[in-house]
DRENROGU-203561 format. One record per residue: residue in three letters; z, y, x of N, C-alpha, C in turn. Coordinates in steps of 0.1 Angstrom, whole numbers, plus 2048, in hexadecimal, padded with zeros to 3 digits. Layout:
<atoms>
AlaZYXZYXZYX/...
</atoms>
This chain:
<atoms>
Met595216D1459D20DD125AA214D0B/Leu5AB211CFE5B921ACF75C8215CFC/Pro5CE21BCFD5DD216CFF5E5212CF9/Asp5ED203CFC5EE1FFCEF5FF208CE6/Thr60220ECEE60A219CE55FF21FCD6/Phe5F7223CDD5EF22CCD55EB21ECC6/Thr5E6217CC95DE20CCC45ED20CCBB/Arg5F3209CBD605202CB360420ECAE/Thr607219CB0606221CA7600226C9C/Val5F4221C9F5EC22AC935E6217C89/Glu5EF209C915ED201C885F7205C81/Asn604206C84612207C7B60F210C73/Cys60721CC75609227C6A5FC223C5A/Trp5F321DC605E721AC595E720CC53/Gly5EA207C5C5E71F8C595D81F0C5B/Asp5D11EFC4F5C71E4C525BB1F4C54/Asp5BF1F8C4C5B620BC505B5210C5B/Gly5C220FC655BD211C715BC204C7A/Arg5BC1F9C7A5B11F1C825A61F2C7B/Arg5A11F6C715951F8C7558E1FFC79/Trp59520CC7959021AC7E58E215C8E/Leu599210C9459D20DCA6590203CA8/Ala58D1FACA05831F1C9E56F1FBCA0/Arg573205C9C56320CC9B565218CA1/Leu57221CCA6572228CAC56C22BCBB/Pro565224CC455A226CCC54F22CCC8/Leu54E221CBA53E22ACB553E234CAF/Val54B235CA854E245C9E54A24FCAA/Thr55324CCBB55325ACC354525BCCA/Ala53F24FCCA530252CCD527259CC9/Glu52A258CB8520260CAE52126ACAE/Val532270CAE53B27ACAB531282CB9/Met537282CC5531289CD0521289CD0/Arg51A283CCA50A282CCB507292CBE/Asp50F28BCB2506296CAA5112A3CAD/Trp51B2A4CB251F2B0CB651A2B5CC3/Glu5142AFCCE50E2B5CDA51A2B3CE1/Leu5222ACCE152A2AECE752B2A5CF9/Glu5332A8CFE53529DD0F54129FD0E/Pro546290D14558292D1855B29AD23/Ala56829ED235662ABD2B57A2A7D2D/Gly58129BD2D58F29BD32595290D29/Ser59C287D315A7285D1E5B428BD1A/Leu5B828CD105C628DD0D5CF27FD0A/Pro5E1287D085E627DD055E0277CF8/Leu5E126BCF75E1267CE25F2265CDC/Ser5EF264CCE5FE261CC35F625ACBD/Met5F2263CAF5F125BCA55DF25FCA4/Asn5DA266CAE5CE265CA75C7268CB7/Trp5B4263CB35B0263CC05AC270CC7/Val5AE276CD45AD289CD65A8288CE8/Gly59E28ECE459C292CF65902A1CF7/Arg5932A3D0558A2B0D0757A2AFD09/Val5762B5D005662B3D0755D2C7D00/Arg5552BCD095462CFD0C5402CED02/Arg53D2DACFC5342DBCF05272DCCFC/Ala51B2E2CF350F2E3CF650E2F2D00/Asp5152FACFB518307D0051E30CD0E/Gly5252FFD0E52A2FED1C53A2FDD1C/Thr53F302D10550309D0E5562F9D0A/Thr5622FAD0E5672EAD0A5722ECCFB/Ala5732E3CF657B2E3CE55812D1CE8/Val5872D3CE05932C2CE058C2BACD1/Leu5882ADCD35832AACC958E2A3CC3/Lys58C29DCB659A297CB359328FCAA/Leu595282CA5593276C9F5A0271C9A/Gly5A026BC8D5A8266C865A1259C7A/Val5AD251C755AB248C6B5A6252C58/Pro59A251C5659425AC4D59C257C41/Glu59C24FC3E5A4244C315B3252C2F/Ala5B7252C385C6258C3A5C7268C38/Gly5BC26DC385B7279C335C1288C3A/His5CB282C455D228AC4C5C9295C57/Leu5BD293C5A5BB29BC625AE2A4C59/Ala5AB2A1C4D5A42A9C465B02B4C41/Asp5BE2AEC3A5C82B8C3E5C82C2C46/Glu5CA2BBC565C92C6C5C5C12D0C5B/Ala5B32CAC5D5A62D6C5B5AC2DBC51/Thr5AB2D9C435B12E8C3E5B52F2C3D/Ala5C42ECC425D12F9C485C92FFC54/Leu5C12F8C5E5BF303C685B330EC66/Glu5A8309C575A2312C525A531CC4C/Cys5B3316C425BD321C3D5C3329C48/Phe5C8329C535D032BC5A5C3338C63/Ala5B9336C655AB33EC665AF340C71/Gly5B633DC7F5B7342C8C5C2349C8F/His5C634DC885D2353C885DF34BC87/Gly5E834BC925EF341C975EC334C9A/Ala5E232DC9F5DC321C9A5D4323CA1/Ile5CD316CA75BC315CAA5B4310CA1/Arg5A8313CA559C317C96597304C96/Val590307C8758A2FAC8A57A2FBC90/Leu5722F6C985682FBC9C55E2F1C95/Ala55F2E3C935582DBC885632D3C80/Arg55C2CAC765642BDC6F55D2B7C66/Asp5622ACC6555729EC5E560295C5D/Asp56529CC4E57128FC4956D284C41/Ala55E285C4055E274C42561269C50/Arg55E26FC5955D268C62571269C6C/Gly576272C66581275C6858427DC78/Ala57C288C7A57428FC8357629AC82/Leu57E2A0C905812B2C8E5792B4C9D/Leu5772C0C9E5732C9CA95792D6CAE/Leu5822D9CB45902E1CB65912E8CC1/Glu5902F4CBE5922FFCC759F2FBCD1/Glu59C2FDCE15A22F7CED5AC304CF0/Ala5B9301CEA5C530DCF05C7308CFE/Arg5C4319D085C1316D155D0324D18/Pro5D831ED245D9316D2C5E130AD28/Gly5E130AD165EC2FFD125F32F8D0F/Glu5FD301D1E6092FAD1D6142FDD11/Gln61B2F2D0D6232EED056302F6D00/Leu6332FCCFA64130ACF7649301CFB/Arg64B2F5CFB6582EFD0065A2F3D0D/Gly6512F8D186562FBD22662302D1F/Leu66130ED1866D314D1D67C310D11/Val67C306D11688301D1068F2FAD1D/Pro69D2FED206A5303D1D6A930BD1D/His6A0314D276A6317D2F6A332AD28/Arg698328D22693339D19691333D0B/Asp69D32AD03696327CF8697332CEB/Ala6A333ECEC69F34BCE668F34ECE6/Asp68634FCF067A34DCF4670349CED/Ala67A33CCE9669336CE566E334CD5/Thr679336CD567E338CC0674347CC3/Ala670351CC866E35CCC4660356CC0/Ala65934FCCC64D34ACCA648343CC4/Leu64F33BCBB64B331CAE650340CA1/Ile657347CA065434FC96647359C97/Ala646360C9F638366CA262F35BC9C/Val62C34EC9D625345C9C62A343C88/Val63333FC8563333EC7563034FC6F/Arg62F358C7562C362C6E61E363C6F/Arg619362C79605362C79606354C6E/Leu60B34BC6E601340C69607343C57/His611347C53612349C43607350C3F/Arg60034FC365FB358C275FD34DC1F/Pro5F8357C145FB349C045F1340C03/Ala5F7338BF95EA331BFD5DF335BF5/Pro5CF32CBF85C7332BEF5C6327BE4/Ala5BF32BBD65BD326BCC5B5318BD1/Gly5BE312BCB5B2301BCC5B42FABD7/Val5BA2FDBE15B72FEBF05BC2ECBEC/Ala5B72E3BF65B92D6BF55C42D3BFF/Leu5D02D4BFA5D92D2C085E92CDBFD/Pro5EF2C5C005FA2C0BF66072C8BF6/Glu60E2C7BED6192D0BE56272C7BF5/Leu62E2D4BF76352CFBFB6432C5BEE/Ser63F2CABE564E2C2BE06462B5BDB/Gly6382B4BDF6382A0BDE64129FBE7/Arg6462A1BF264B299BFD65C296BF6/Ile65E29EBED66E297BE466F286BE2/Arg66027FBE065E26FBE0663269BF0/Ser66226EBF666826EC0467726AC04/Phe67D272BFB68C26FBF9692262BF2/Arg688266BE368825ABDB68C24FBDD/Asp67F24ABE667A23FBE768523EBF0/His68B242BFA69823EC0469D23ABFC/Leu6A523FBF26B1240BED6AF235BE4/Val6A4231BDD6A2227BD56A4217BDF/Arg69A21ABEA69C20FBF16AB20ABF9/Phe6B3214BF96BD212C086CA218C01/Pro6D220FBF46DE215BEF6E921CBF3/Gly6EC217C006F8216C0D6F421EC1A/Asp6FA223C1E6FA22CC296F3228C3A/Asp6EE21BC3A6E321AC3C6D221AC3A/Pro6C7221C446CD225C516D5234C50/Ile6D0239C446D324AC4A6DE24AC3D/Pro6EB251C3D6F5252C336F0259C27/Arg6F3253C1C6F0250C106EF263C07/His6FD264C0C700270C056F927CC0F/Leu6F2279C186EB287C246DD284C1A/Val6D527BC176C9279C116CA281C06/Gln6D727DBFE6D5280BF36D8290BED/Arg6E3293BFA6DD2A8BFC6D82ACBFC/Ala6CD2A7C066C12A9C0C6B32ACC04/Ala6B82A1BF76AD29CBEF6AF2ABBE7/Gly6BC2A9BE06BF2B8BDB6BA2C4BE0/Leu6BF2C4BEB6BC2D1BEC6AF2D8BEF/Phe6A62CCBEC6962CBBF76922D2BE2/Glu6952CFBDB6952CFBCA6942DEBCB/Glu69F2DFBD06A72F0BCE6A22FABD5/Leu69D2F6BE1692303BE7683300BE4/Cys67A2F2BE56732F6BDD6732FDBCE/Ala67B2FABC367F303BBA682314BBB/Thr683314BC3686324BC567E32ABD0/Ala671323BD466C328BDE668339BDF/Thr669339BEB665348BED65334BBE9/Gly64D344BEB642346BEE63B339BEB/Arg62F339BED62532ABEC61932DBF9/Val61B328C0461132DC1360E321C15/Val605320C1D600314C2460A313C33/Leu611308C34615305C3B6112FAC48/His6162FCC576132F4C606172E8C5B/Gly6242E6C5862C2DCC5662D2D1C5B/Asp62E2D4C6B6312CBC766352D6C81/Leu63A2E4C8363D2EDC8D6462EBC97/His6452EAC9F64C2E3CA864A2E9CBA/His6522EACBF64C2EFCCF6412E7CD9/Asp63D2DACD16322D2CD56262D5CCE/Asn62B2D9CCB61E2DFCBE6162ECCBC/Val61C2F0CC9619303CCE616302CDA/Leu608305CDC604307CEC603317CF1/Ser602319CFB600327D025F1326D03/Ala5E9331CFF5D7332CFD5DC346CFF/Glu5CF347D075C9353D055C735DCFC/Arg5C2359CF15BB35ECE55C8365CDF/Glu5CF35ECDD5E0362CD95E935ACE5/Pro5FA365CE460035DCEF601349CE9/Trp603349CDD60833BCD65FD338CCC/Leu5F732BCCE5F0323CC15F8317CBD/Ala5F7314CB05FD309CAA5F22FFCA8/Ile5F32F1CAD5EE2E4CAD5F12E0CA0/Asp5EC2D7C9E5F02CCC975F92CCC88/Pro5F32D4C7F5F92D7C735F92C8C6B/His5FF2C8C615FF2B9C5B5F92C2C4E/Gly5FB2D0C485F62D4C3D5FA2D3C30/Val6042DCC2A6092DCC216092EAC18/Ile60F2EBC0D6102FAC0161E2F9C01/Gly623302C03637305BFB63730DC01/Asp64730FC02651319C0665331DC14/Pro651329C1C65032CC2665B329C2D/Gly667324C2A67231FC3066E312C3A/Tyr66930AC2E6672F9C346602FCC42/Glu65C30BC49657303C5265F302C60/Ile66D309C5C673309C6C67A2FBC6D/Gly67E2F2C606862EAC626872E4C72/Ala6762DCC796722D6C826712D9C8E/Leu67A2E8C8967C2F1C9A6852ECC9D/Leu68F2ECC9769F2EBC986A42DECA1/Tyr69A2D1C9B69D2C8CA76952C6CB4/Asn68B2CACB46822CDCC16872D8CCC/Pro67D2D2CD867B2C7CDA6812BCCDF/Asp67A2ADCE06822A3CE76862A8CEF/Pro6942A8CF569B2ADD006992A5D0F/Glu6972AAD196922A5D2869E29ED2B/Gly6AB29FD286B829AD2E6BE297D1E/Thr6CE29CD216D6297D136CE299D04/Asp6D228BCFD6CE28DCF56CE293CE9/Asp6DB29DCEB6DC2ADCE66DC2B7CE7/Thr6D22B4CF26CE2C3CF76CC2CDCED/Val6C62CBCE86BF2D8CDC6C32DDCD0/Leu6CE2D0CD06D82D2CC26E22E0CC7/Ala6E32E1CD36E92EBCD46E82F8CD0/Phe6DD2F9CD66D2302CCE6D230BCBB/Ala6D22FECB86CD302CA76D530ECA3/Ala6E2310CA56EA31CC9A6DD329CA3/Ala6E0327CAC6D6332CB36CC33BCAC/Arg6C532ECB06B632BCA76B5332C9A/Ile6BF329C8F6BF32BC7F6C4339C7C/Glu6CC33FC876CC34EC866C2359C89/Gln6BC34FC946AF357C996A1356C8D/Leu6A134FC8869534CC84699353C75/Ala6A7350C706AC35DC646A3367C65/Asp6AA36FC6C6A537BC7569837FC75/Gly692377C7D68837EC7E676379C75/Leu67F36EC6D67836BC5F679374C53/Gly689377C5668B37AC4868F374C3A/Met69136AC43698365C366A8362C36/Pro6AB35DC296B835AC2E6BC350C31/Tyr6CE358C3B6D1347C466D333FC42/Glu6DA33FC326DD333C286CE32BC25/Arg6C6333C246B8326C206B3324C2D/Val6B032DC3A6AF328C486B7317C4A/Leu6C331BC4C6D230CC4A6CA301C3D/Ala6C8304C326C52F9C2B6B92F3C2A/Trp6AB2F7C306A02F4C346A42ECC45/Gly6AC2F2C4C6AC2E7C556B42D8C57/Phe6BC2DCC4F6C22D0C456BD2C3C3E/Val6B32CAC336AC2C6C2D6A42BAC33/Gln69A2C1C3F68D2BCC4A6972B5C54/Ala6A22B7C5A6A72A9C5B6A82A5C5A/Val6AD29CC4C6AE294C446A3291C45/Leu69A295C3F68A28EC3E68328DC4A/Ser68428BC5468128DC6368827DC5F/Glu690277C6069B26EC65693264C58/Val68F264C4C68925CC4268125BC46/Trp673263C49667260C4F669256C5C/Thr67125AC61671251C71673243C70/Phe67E241C62685234C6067722EC58/Glu672233C4F667230C4B657225C52/Gly65B230C6364F232C67650220C75/Asp65A224C7866221CC8166F214C81/Gly674218C7867B20BC7368B211C7A/Ala68A21BC8069721EC8569622CC83/Val6A1231C866A5244C876A524DC91/Thr6A0254C8D69F25DCA06AF260CA6/Gly6B4263CA16C3267CA16C5277CA4/Arg6BB27ECA96BD28CCAC6BE297C9E/Pro6B4294C956B5299C886BF294C81/Leu6C7288C836CF286C786DF28DC83/Arg6E228CC896EF295C8F6E92A4C8B/Leu6DE2A8C8B6DE2BAC896E32B6C7C/Ala6DD2B0C736DE2AEC666F12AEC66/Leu6F52A6C6A7062A8C6C7092B2C6E/Arg7052BBC7770F2C8C797092D0C73/Leu6FC2D3C6C6F92D8C627042D9C57/Glu7052CDC507072CBC417142CEC41/Pro71F2D2C4772D2DCC4472A2E8C42/Leu71D2EFC4871A2FBC49717300C3D/Leu70C2F5C337082F9C277122FFC1B/Pro70C308C1371430FC0C719305BFE/Gly724301BFB72A2FABEB7322EFBEF/
</atoms>
């Protein structure tokens, strides 16, 4: 039996495609398990995709991930991971884009990096910096991943749909859209980006100290990678706990990644606003914490 929260998320994200996928999920799971010679080895939390621990024919364990194939997001994830080639990220062991199936290396012991926050936040940021430096490499010619610059459509669509200050102050969206275009136009490189790198998507491992999971897979400016690091992880206590670290994180990221402080600050602001735009599109409400981060960063922006 699939959790109600999981089925609702799939249906909300992908509509009829999601409902059809949920209906055939048991059959697809059985087929993939048979074809790849896998046996169940334990459950994992479900969010937008079905995931589970499996045992391979050689006795090693791995993670099986199944998603809506029409959405194409798992194909982008697999392509990004193949570009990373195991440097700072888990490896792809098998993929079947037509069935929306991925067999992935299991990061063990697999503790989330969020466990270092708040008491060792600087250590957590240092680990994220090390992962970013391992991940980033020039995008291969012809790689089948979306361009970062295409995400400007989310800002434009929001501004057309909402002419006022609800649900997000209009001046924030306008400024974030303008900065986004400037940052993309002045990109310092064209690399394969994780696209959703934060404390919950980095796990402790044996092959490397920390490995990234669940990339979105996008191509663009290296600075885009840092935005989600500033308003994550979801705090255990007071809602704004992680925001108290934002200034120190920006300085540490700028120094550790060799990026101008102003560029890190600008990407942090842009992505905080973009996060709220996306959240409202999906859930009909804003999260709040990224918005409060944007309001904190806006007065620090140059000009």
